[in-house]
N, C-alpha and C positions, 0 to 999 in steps of 0.2 A: 675630833668629831668632824671637822671640815674635810679631812682626808677621807674618812669613811664615807661621808655623804657624796663626795666627788667620785669615789670609786663606784658607789651604788648607781649614781647617775650615768657614769661612763658605760656601765654594763647593763643598762636598762634599754630595752627596745624602744626606739623613738616613737613608734606608732602607739605602743602601750602607754608611754609616758604622756603623750598628747591626750589620749582617751582618758587616762586617770585624772589628769588636771581638769579637763572639761567636766568630767563626772563629779568631782569633788566640788568644784565651783558652782555647779548648777544643781546640786543635790537639794531636794525639797522634801526630805523625809518629815512626816508629821507624827509618826508612830514610834514610841520608845518601846522596844521589845522587852517583854517580861524577863526579869533576871539579868538584864544588861548591867555589866560592871564597866563604867566608863572612867578610865584613869587618864589624866591629862597633865602634862608638864606646864608649870607657870612660865617657863622660859622657852617654850616651843616657838621658834621664829618661822617655821614652815606653816603650821596650822596654829595660830596663836590661841591661847587660852581665853575663854570668854565665860563669864558667870552664868550665862544662859544655858551653857552646856550641861549643867547639873552633873558635873564630873567630880571625881575625887582628885583634888589638885595636889600635885607633887611639887613642893617648893624647889625652884631651880631646875626642874625637870625639862629637858630639851626633847626634841623630836626623836632622838635616839636614846632616850633615858633607859630603855629596856636593856641596853648594853652597859651603860655607865652606872645605873642605879638598880641593877638586877635584883639584889637582895631586898631592897625596899619594895620594889614592884611585887616580888614574890610574897613578901610579908602582907602587903595590902590584899593581894588575891587570896592568900590563905585565910586572912581574917574575914574577908567578904564571903568566901565559900563556906567557911566554918559557921558563920552566922546563918547562911541560907540552909545549910545542912541541919543545924540545930533547930531552926524554926520549922523546917520540914518534919523533923522527928517529933517535935512537940505537937504539930498539927496531926500527924499520923497517930500518935498515942492518944490524942483527944478523941479521935474517930473510933478508937477501939472500944 
């Protein structure tokens, strides 16, 4: 994982990297978008997990967990999207 992160950082435009870090650190979003699925690793050392995030916590998930735990992340998304689709169908059928 360290090698992959080092490679990403080496190949990232320095101006973009500075902008991204400044933006993340100073982000003051107060609105949680409807339908948001926030998945966060409990072992993310770049953007540490915090209970206030109201995220689905992936045990031992790191910042690059989408690479290392791809099947688990896919399952979480499938489950969440299936629930949303199912509740949308139920709502639509109730409107009929």
